[in-house]
MOPAC internal coordinates of N, CA, C and O (Angstrom, degrees):
PM7 1SCF
backbone

  N    0.0000 0     0.00 0     0.00 0    0    0    0
  C    1.4575 1     0.00 0     0.00 0    1    0    0
  C    1.5564 1   110.86 1     0.00 0    2    1    0
  O    1.2310 1   120.50 1   144.04 1    3    2    1
  N    1.3239 1   116.65 1   -35.96 1    3    2    1
  C    1.4530 1   119.19 1  -178.35 1    5    3    2
  C    1.5088 1   111.93 1   -62.98 1    6    5    3
  O    1.2310 1   120.02 1   138.00 1    7    6    5
  N    1.3419 1   117.56 1   -42.00 1    7    6    5
  C    1.4725 1   120.20 1   177.39 1    9    7    6
  C    1.5270 1   111.65 1   -62.33 1   10    9    7
  O    1.2310 1   121.27 1   139.19 1   11   10    9
  N    1.3219 1   115.18 1   -40.81 1   11   10    9
  C    1.4654 1   120.14 1   179.02 1   13   11   10
  C    1.5174 1   110.97 1   -63.33 1   14   13   11
  O    1.2310 1   120.55 1   139.51 1   15   14   13
  N    1.3256 1   116.56 1   -40.49 1   15   14   13
  C    1.4821 1   120.79 1   179.56 1   17   15   14
  C    1.5429 1   109.98 1   -67.69 1   18   17   15
  O    1.2310 1   120.18 1   138.66 1   19   18   17
  N    1.3195 1   117.26 1   -41.34 1   19   18   17
  C    1.4870 1   120.43 1   178.95 1   21   19   18
  C    1.5666 1   109.15 1   -65.07 1   22   21   19
  O    1.2310 1   120.63 1   141.30 1   23   22   21
  N    1.2877 1   116.40 1   -38.70 1   23   22   21
  C    1.4492 1   120.86 1   178.06 1   25   23   22
  C    1.5290 1   110.10 1   -63.95 1   26   25   23
  O    1.2310 1   120.46 1   137.29 1   27   26   25
  N    1.3244 1   116.73 1   -42.71 1   27   26   25
  C    1.4626 1   121.18 1   177.61 1   29   27   26
  C    1.5312 1   110.16 1   -61.56 1   30   29   27
  O    1.2310 1   119.68 1   139.84 1   31   30   29
  N    1.3083 1   118.21 1   -40.16 1   31   30   29
  C    1.4771 1   122.11 1   178.91 1   33   31   30
  C    1.5213 1   109.48 1   -62.26 1   34   33   31
  O    1.2310 1   120.41 1   132.67 1   35   34   33
  N    1.2985 1   116.82 1   -47.33 1   35   34   33
  C    1.4951 1   120.31 1   179.36 1   37   35   34
  C    1.5381 1   110.87 1   -60.52 1   38   37   35
  O    1.2310 1   120.44 1   135.69 1   39   38   37
  N    1.3182 1   116.76 1   -44.31 1   39   38   37
  C    1.4663 1   120.49 1   179.01 1   41   39   38
  C    1.5079 1   110.67 1   -62.57 1   42   41   39
  O    1.2310 1   120.38 1   138.91 1   43   42   41
  N    1.3266 1   116.87 1   -41.09 1   43   42   41
  C    1.4637 1   121.54 1  -179.14 1   45   43   42
  C    1.5380 1   110.96 1   -65.80 1   46   45   43
  O    1.2310 1   119.97 1   138.17 1   47   46   45
  N    1.3427 1   117.66 1   -41.83 1   47   46   45
  C    1.4466 1   119.42 1   178.00 1   49   47   46
  C    1.5104 1   111.89 1   -64.48 1   50   49   47
  O    1.2310 1   120.22 1   141.85 1   51   50   49
  N    1.3287 1   117.19 1   -38.15 1   51   50   49
  C    1.4693 1   120.10 1   178.26 1   53   51   50
  C    1.5283 1   109.80 1   -67.70 1   54   53   51
  O    1.2310 1   120.28 1   139.83 1   55   54   53
  N    1.3241 1   117.06 1   -40.17 1   55   54   53
  C    1.4677 1   121.43 1   178.45 1   57   55   54
  C    1.5175 1   110.65 1   -62.99 1   58   57   55
  O    1.2310 1   119.65 1   140.61 1   59   58   57
  N    1.3153 1   118.27 1   -39.39 1   59   58   57
  C    1.4557 1   121.78 1   178.27 1   61   59   58
  C    1.5231 1   110.08 1   -62.77 1   62   61   59
  O    1.2310 1   121.24 1   136.65 1   63   62   61
  N    1.3003 1   115.23 1   -43.35 1   63   62   61
  C    1.4852 1   119.54 1   179.84 1   65   63   62
  C    1.5478 1   110.61 1   -63.89 1   66   65   63
  O    1.2310 1   120.96 1   135.84 1   67   66   65
  N    1.3435 1   115.76 1   -44.16 1   67   66   65
  C    1.4697 1   119.68 1   179.30 1   69   67   66
  C    1.5212 1   112.53 1   -65.83 1   70   69   67
  O    1.2310 1   120.33 1   140.00 1   71   70   69
  N    1.3075 1   116.97 1   -40.00 1   71   70   69
  C    1.4730 1   120.64 1  -179.94 1   73   71   70
  C    1.5247 1   110.33 1   -68.68 1   74   73   71
  O    1.2310 1   120.35 1   146.39 1   75   74   73
  N    1.3163 1   116.94 1   -33.61 1   75   74   73
  C    1.4787 1   120.58 1   178.04 1   77   75   74
  C    1.5386 1   108.31 1   -63.79 1   78   77   75
  O    1.2310 1   120.03 1   135.52 1   79   78   77
  N    1.3020 1   117.56 1   -44.48 1   79   78   77
  C    1.4612 1   122.29 1   177.92 1   81   79   78
  C    1.5428 1   110.39 1   -63.33 1   82   81   79
  O    1.2310 1   120.66 1   139.24 1   83   82   81
  N    1.3441 1   116.34 1   -40.76 1   83   82   81
  C    1.4600 1   118.74 1   177.48 1   85   83   82
  C    1.5388 1   111.24 1   -63.58 1   86   85   83
  O    1.2310 1   120.36 1   140.80 1   87   86   85
  N    1.3089 1   116.93 1   -39.20 1   87   86   85
  C    1.4761 1   121.10 1   176.45 1   89   87   86
  C    1.5340 1   109.78 1   -59.83 1   90   89   87
  O    1.2310 1   120.39 1   134.81 1   91   90   89
  N    1.3287 1   116.87 1   -45.19 1   91   90   89
  C    1.4633 1   121.65 1   179.32 1   93   91   90
  C    1.5469 1   109.45 1   -61.35 1   94   93   91
  O    1.2310 1   120.66 1   133.30 1   95   94   93
  N    1.3207 1   116.35 1   -46.70 1   95   94   93
  C    1.4683 1   120.45 1  -179.28 1   97   95   94
  C    1.5024 1   112.29 1   -63.73 1   98   97   95
  O    1.2310 1   120.40 1   141.42 1   99   98   97
  N    1.3101 1   116.85 1   -38.58 1   99   98   97
  C    1.4563 1   121.01 1   176.35 1  101   99   98
  C    1.5410 1   110.88 1   -63.88 1  102  101   99
  O    1.2310 1   120.87 1   137.71 1  103  102  101
  N    1.3136 1   115.95 1   -42.29 1  103  102  101
  C    1.4770 1   119.72 1   178.65 1  105  103  102
  C    1.5155 1   110.77 1   -64.41 1  106  105  103
  O    1.2310 1   119.18 1   144.11 1  107  106  105
  N    1.3139 1   119.16 1   -35.89 1  107  106  105
  C    1.4509 1   123.15 1  -177.76 1  109  107  106
  C    1.5286 1   111.95 1   -72.31 1  110  109  107
  O    1.2310 1   119.83 1   176.57 1  111  110  109
  N    1.3332 1   117.93 1    -3.43 1  111  110  109
  C    1.4597 1   119.67 1   173.34 1  113  111  110
  C    1.5342 1   110.90 1   -77.37 1  114  113  111
  O    1.2310 1   120.19 1   171.22 1  115  114  113
  N    1.3200 1   117.23 1    -8.78 1  115  114  113
  C    1.4430 1   120.91 1   176.24 1  117  115  114
  C    1.5370 1   109.25 1   -70.79 1  118  117  115
  O    1.2310 1   119.92 1    -9.60 1  119  118  117
  N    1.3121 1   117.76 1   170.40 1  119  118  117
  C    1.4837 1   121.55 1  -174.51 1  121  119  118
  C    1.5321 1   112.09 1   -79.63 1  122  121  119
  O    1.2310 1   119.73 1   152.10 1  123  122  121
  N    1.3315 1   118.12 1   -27.90 1  123  122  121
  C    1.4586 1   120.27 1  -178.20 1  125  123  122
  C    1.5265 1   109.45 1  -134.87 1  126  125  123
  O    1.2310 1   121.29 1   -16.43 1  127  126  125
  N    1.3127 1   115.13 1   163.57 1  127  126  125
  C    1.4651 1   118.27 1   178.56 1  129  127  126
  C    1.5398 1   109.36 1   -67.92 1  130  129  127
  O    1.2310 1   120.22 1   144.82 1  131  130  129
  N    1.3180 1   117.18 1   -35.18 1  131  130  129
  C    1.4400 1   120.20 1   177.06 1  133  131  130
  C    1.5336 1   110.48 1   -61.83 1  134  133  131
  O    1.2310 1   120.27 1   138.11 1  135  134  133
  N    1.3117 1   117.09 1   -41.89 1  135  134  133
  C    1.4728 1   120.29 1   176.76 1  137  135  134
  C    1.5250 1   111.53 1   -64.94 1  138  137  135
  O    1.2310 1   120.70 1   143.87 1  139  138  137
  N    1.3140 1   116.26 1   -36.13 1  139  138  137
  C    1.4729 1   120.82 1   178.14 1  141  139  138
  C    1.5207 1   110.89 1   -62.94 1  142  141  139
  O    1.2310 1   120.95 1   135.91 1  143  142  141
  N    1.3149 1   115.78 1   -44.09 1  143  142  141
  C    1.4699 1   120.99 1   179.20 1  145  143  142
  C    1.5241 1   109.80 1   -65.44 1  146  145  143
  O    1.2310 1   120.82 1   136.66 1  147  146  145
  N    1.3281 1   116.03 1   -43.34 1  147  146  145
  C    1.4925 1   118.95 1   177.15 1  149  147  146
  C    1.5015 1   111.88 1   -62.84 1  150  149  147
  O    1.2310 1   120.00 1   142.10 1  151  150  149
  N    1.3400 1   117.60 1   -37.90 1  151  150  149
  C    1.4600 1   121.39 1   176.57 1  153  151  150
  C    1.5335 1   110.98 1   -57.05 1  154  153  151
  O    1.2310 1   121.03 1   133.60 1  155  154  153
  N    1.3421 1   115.63 1   -46.40 1  155  154  153
  C    1.4654 1   119.87 1  -179.76 1  157  155  154
  C    1.5266 1   111.33 1   -66.91 1  158  157  155
  O    1.2310 1   120.07 1   139.24 1  159  158  157
  N    1.3006 1   117.47 1   -40.76 1  159  158  157
  C    1.4775 1   121.07 1   179.45 1  161  159  158
  C    1.5471 1   110.26 1   -64.54 1  162  161  159
  O    1.2310 1   120.54 1   138.32 1  163  162  161
  N    1.3179 1   116.57 1   -41.68 1  163  162  161
  C    1.4713 1   118.82 1  -179.22 1  165  163  162
  C    1.5156 1   114.19 1   -70.22 1  166  165  163
  O    1.2310 1   120.47 1   152.24 1  167  166  165
  N    1.3288 1   116.71 1   -27.76 1  167  166  165
  C    1.4588 1   119.95 1  -177.95 1  169  167  166
  C    1.5175 1   113.01 1   -97.21 1  170  169  167
  O    1.2310 1   120.45 1   176.19 1  171  170  169
  N    1.3243 1   116.75 1    -3.81 1  171  170  169
  C    1.4702 1   119.73 1   177.59 1  173  171  170
  C    1.5016 1   109.53 1   -66.65 1  174  173  171
  O    1.2310 1   120.01 1   -55.92 1  175  174  173
  N    1.3283 1   117.59 1   124.08 1  175  174  173
  C    1.4837 1   118.65 1  -177.65 1  177  175  174
  C    1.5160 1   111.00 1   -69.67 1  178  177  175
  O    1.2310 1   121.48 1   -29.77 1  179  178  177
  N    1.2831 1   114.77 1   150.23 1  179  178  177
  C    1.4566 1   121.52 1   178.74 1  181  179  178
  C    1.5375 1   110.93 1   -88.34 1  182  181  179
  O    1.2310 1   121.42 1    -9.58 1  183  182  181
  N    1.3202 1   114.89 1   170.42 1  183  182  181
  C    1.4535 1   119.79 1   175.62 1  185  183  182
  C    1.5169 1   110.65 1   -98.63 1  186  185  183
  O    1.2310 1   119.65 1   -26.15 1  187  186  185
  N    1.3049 1   118.28 1   153.85 1  187  186  185
  C    1.4521 1   119.36 1   175.18 1  189  187  186
  C    1.5252 1   111.51 1   -61.05 1  190  189  187
  O    1.2310 1   120.87 1   -25.88 1  191  190  189
  N    1.3043 1   115.95 1   154.12 1  191  190  189
  C    1.4787 1   119.95 1  -179.50 1  193  191  190
  C    1.5242 1   114.02 1   -60.90 1  194  193  191
  O    1.2310 1   120.59 1   143.93 1  195  194  193
  N    1.3129 1   116.48 1   -36.07 1  195  194  193
  C    1.4599 1   118.73 1   177.82 1  197  195  194
  C    1.5335 1   107.80 1  -114.29 1  198  197  195
  O    1.2310 1   121.04 1   -77.76 1  199  198  197
  N    1.2980 1   115.62 1   102.24 1  199  198  197
  C    1.4668 1   121.27 1  -176.76 1  201  199  198
  C    1.5379 1   109.47 1   -89.56 1  202  201  199
  O    1.2310 1   121.03 1   -63.33 1  203  202  201
  N    1.3164 1   115.63 1   116.67 1  203  202  201
  C    1.4689 1   122.05 1  -178.46 1  205  203  202
  C    1.5194 1   112.84 1  -102.12 1  206  205  203
  O    1.2310 1   120.20 1   170.22 1  207  206  205
  N    1.3243 1   117.22 1    -9.78 1  207  206  205
  C    1.4719 1   119.67 1   179.36 1  209  207  206
  C    1.5133 1   113.29 1    80.83 1  210  209  207
  O    1.2310 1   120.32 1  -157.30 1  211  210  209
  N    1.3244 1   117.00 1    22.70 1  211  210  209
  C    1.4730 1   118.98 1   177.31 1  213  211  210
  C    1.5152 1   110.24 1   -69.15 1  214  213  211
  O    1.2310 1   120.46 1   -12.49 1  215  214  213
  N    1.3011 1   116.72 1   167.51 1  215  214  213
  C    1.4800 1   120.43 1  -179.15 1  217  215  214
  C    1.5331 1   110.27 1   -58.45 1  218  217  215
  O    1.2310 1   120.13 1   138.68 1  219  218  217
  N    1.3199 1   117.35 1   -41.32 1  219  218  217
  C    1.4632 1   120.80 1  -179.71 1  221  219  218
  C    1.5206 1   110.29 1   -64.54 1  222  221  219
  O    1.2310 1   120.08 1   137.82 1  223  222  221
  N    1.3152 1   117.45 1   -42.18 1  223  222  221
  C    1.4773 1   121.22 1   179.15 1  225  223  222
  C    1.5346 1   111.40 1   -67.88 1  226  225  223
  O    1.2310 1   120.69 1   143.35 1  227  226  225
  N    1.2938 1   116.28 1   -36.65 1  227  226  225
  C    1.4538 1   119.21 1   177.07 1  229  227  226
  C    1.5123 1   111.38 1   -67.72 1  230  229  227
  O    1.2310 1   120.26 1   145.54 1  231  230  229
  N    1.3299 1   117.11 1   -34.46 1  231  230  229
  C    1.4585 1   120.11 1   175.80 1  233  231  230
  C    1.5371 1   109.14 1   -65.07 1  234  233  231
  O    1.2310 1   119.86 1   140.81 1  235  234  233
  N    1.3189 1   117.87 1   -39.19 1  235  234  233
  C    1.4469 1   121.38 1   178.13 1  237  235  234
  C    1.5569 1   108.68 1   -62.43 1  238  237  235
  O    1.2310 1   120.56 1   145.43 1  239  238  237
  N    1.2940 1   116.53 1   -34.57 1  239  238  237
  C    1.4775 1   119.78 1   176.73 1  241  239  238
  C    1.5397 1   110.54 1   -66.68 1  242  241  239
  O    1.2310 1   120.73 1   141.46 1  243  242  241
  N    1.3151 1   116.21 1   -38.54 1  243  242  241
  C    1.4911 1   119.80 1   176.50 1  245  243  242
  C    1.5076 1   109.68 1   -62.00 1  246  245  243
  O    1.2310 1   119.61 1   137.15 1  247  246  245
  N    1.3296 1   118.35 1   -42.85 1  247  246  245
  C    1.4570 1   120.79 1  -179.33 1  249  247  246
  C    1.5060 1   109.48 1   -64.47 1  250  249  247
  O    1.2310 1   120.10 1   138.15 1  251  250  249
  N    1.3358 1   117.42 1   -41.85 1  251  250  249
  C    1.4819 1   120.86 1   175.64 1  253  251  250
  C    1.5184 1   110.99 1   -58.24 1  254  253  251
  O    1.2310 1   120.68 1   139.19 1  255  254  253
  N    1.3319 1   116.31 1   -40.81 1  255  254  253
  C    1.4518 1   121.89 1   179.70 1  257  255  254
  C    1.5098 1   111.38 1   -64.70 1  258  257  255
  O    1.2310 1   120.77 1   146.56 1  259  258  257
  N    1.3414 1   116.14 1   -33.44 1  259  258  257
  C    1.4691 1   119.26 1   177.44 1  261  259  258
  C    1.5321 1   109.74 1   -64.35 1  262  261  259
  O    1.2310 1   120.17 1   139.69 1  263  262  261
  N    1.2961 1   117.28 1   -40.31 1  263  262  261
  C    1.4769 1   120.89 1   177.66 1  265  263  262
  C    1.5233 1   109.76 1   -65.64 1  266  265  263
  O    1.2310 1   120.24 1   140.17 1  267  266  265
  N    1.3249 1   117.14 1   -39.83 1  267  266  265
  C    1.4805 1   121.24 1   178.89 1  269  267  266
  C    1.5361 1   110.15 1   -62.67 1  270  269  267
  O    1.2310 1   120.70 1   136.28 1  271  270  269
  N    1.3258 1   116.27 1   -43.72 1  271  270  269
  C    1.4585 1   120.44 1   179.95 1  273  271  270
  C    1.5161 1   110.69 1   -66.90 1  274  273  271
  O    1.2310 1   119.93 1   140.29 1  275  274  273
  N    1.3191 1   117.74 1   -39.71 1  275  274  273
  C    1.4703 1   120.89 1   177.71 1  277  275  274
  C    1.5329 1   109.34 1   -62.78 1  278  277  275
  O    1.2310 1   120.39 1   140.33 1  279  278  277
  N    1.3175 1   116.86 1   -39.67 1  279  278  277
  C    1.4595 1   120.84 1   177.43 1  281  279  278
  C    1.5453 1   110.10 1   -61.01 1  282  281  279
  O    1.2310 1   120.77 1   133.49 1  283  282  281
  N    1.3146 1   116.12 1   -46.51 1  283  282  281
  C    1.4838 1   119.88 1   177.47 1  285  283  282
  C    1.5254 1   110.80 1   -59.14 1  286  285  283
  O    1.2310 1   119.81 1   140.36 1  287  286  285
  N    1.3077 1   117.98 1   -39.64 1  287  286  285
  C    1.4505 1   121.96 1   179.47 1  289  287  286
  C    1.5447 1   110.54 1   -63.78 1  290  289  287
  O    1.2310 1   120.07 1   138.85 1  291  290  289
  N    1.3070 1   117.48 1   -41.15 1  291  290  289
  C    1.4711 1   121.92 1   178.24 1  293  291  290
  C    1.5338 1   109.45 1   -65.76 1  294  293  291
  O    1.2310 1   120.14 1   136.33 1  295  294  293
  N    1.3164 1   117.34 1   -43.67 1  295  294  293
  C    1.4653 1   121.39 1   178.68 1  297  295  294
  C    1.5203 1   110.37 1   -62.30 1  298  297  295
  O    1.2310 1   120.25 1   135.22 1  299  298  297
  N    1.3203 1   117.13 1   -44.78 1  299  298  297
  C    1.4800 1   120.35 1   178.03 1  301  299  298
  C    1.5168 1   110.51 1   -59.07 1  302  301  299
  O    1.2310 1   120.17 1   137.80 1  303  302  301
  N    1.3152 1   117.29 1   -42.20 1  303  302  301
  C    1.4742 1   120.29 1   179.75 1  305  303  302
  C    1.5168 1   111.15 1   -66.32 1  306  305  303
  O    1.2310 1   120.90 1   138.60 1  307  306  305
  N    1.3339 1   115.89 1   -41.40 1  307  306  305
  C    1.4824 1   119.24 1   178.05 1  309  307  306
  C    1.5171 1   111.92 1   -64.17 1  310  309  307
  O    1.2310 1   120.47 1   142.76 1  311  310  309
  N    1.3213 1   116.70 1   -37.24 1  311  310  309
  C    1.4688 1   121.18 1  -179.75 1  313  311  310
  C    1.5259 1   112.86 1   -66.54 1  314  313  311
  O    1.2310 1   119.88 1   159.76 1  315  314  313
  N    1.3005 1   117.83 1   -20.24 1  315  314  313
  C    1.4391 1   122.18 1  -179.22 1  317  315  314
  C    1.5648 1   112.04 1   -86.00 1  318  317  315
  O    1.2310 1   121.11 1   172.85 1  319  318  317
  N    1.3082 1   115.49 1    -7.15 1  319  318  317
  C    1.4570 1   119.67 1  -177.03 1  321  319  318
  C    1.5265 1   110.69 1   -74.77 1  322  321  319
  O    1.2310 1   121.22 1   -33.62 1  323  322  321
  N    1.3192 1   115.27 1   146.38 1  323  322  321
  C    1.4452 1   122.94 1   178.24 1  325  323  322
  C    1.5241 1   108.17 1   -81.73 1  326  325  323
  O    1.2310 1   121.51 1   -42.83 1  327  326  325
  N    1.3218 1   114.71 1   137.17 1  327  326  325
  C    1.4792 1   119.74 1   177.13 1  329  327  326
  C    1.5175 1   109.02 1   -77.12 1  330  329  327
  O    1.2310 1   121.00 1   -51.52 1  331  330  329
  N    1.3017 1   115.69 1   128.48 1  331  330  329
  C    1.4699 1   120.69 1  -179.89 1  333  331  330
  C    1.5415 1   108.29 1   -91.72 1  334  333  331
  O    1.2310 1   120.14 1   -60.14 1  335  334  333
  N    1.2992 1   117.33 1   119.86 1  335  334  333
  C    1.4469 1   122.44 1   178.35 1  337  335  334
  C    1.5150 1   108.84 1  -103.13 1  338  337  335
  O    1.2310 1   121.16 1   -34.51 1  339  338  337
  N    1.2989 1   115.39 1   145.49 1  339  338  337
  C    1.4625 1   119.26 1   174.01 1  341  339  338
  C    1.5048 1   109.03 1   -74.32 1  342  341  339
  O    1.2310 1   120.68 1   -40.28 1  343  342  341
  N    1.2988 1   116.30 1   139.72 1  343  342  341
  C    1.4922 1   119.98 1  -179.02 1  345  343  342
  C    1.5268 1   107.78 1   -73.68 1  346  345  343
  O    1.2310 1   122.09 1   -42.96 1  347  346  345
  N    1.3197 1   113.61 1   137.04 1  347  346  345
  C    1.4761 1   119.80 1   177.72 1  349  347  346
  C    1.5148 1   108.28 1   -76.23 1  350  349  347
  O    1.2310 1   121.52 1   -35.59 1  351  350  349
  N    1.3580 1   114.70 1   144.41 1  351  350  349
  C    1.4611 1   119.95 1  -178.18 1  353  351  350
  C    1.4808 1   111.21 1   -95.18 1  354  353  351
  O    1.2310 1   120.10 1   180.00 1  355  354  353

């Protein structure tokens, strides 16, 4: 059972990483980086009003963290963009 549980943990961590990338890619379907960030902020799930730290609530925190990480990924990509200047006449 322990090996099976460890395997499940590894699979879950990989799935979290992949879903975070999918969230970033979905956000980047917006027209601007600002819109992509807003998309992630708007779709980030909230926490219950009374947080007890149960396993279900902690999982909700993990999902929120995935949205936060996807937002950081979008910001990092936006920061790598070259600024376009208008040519002087």
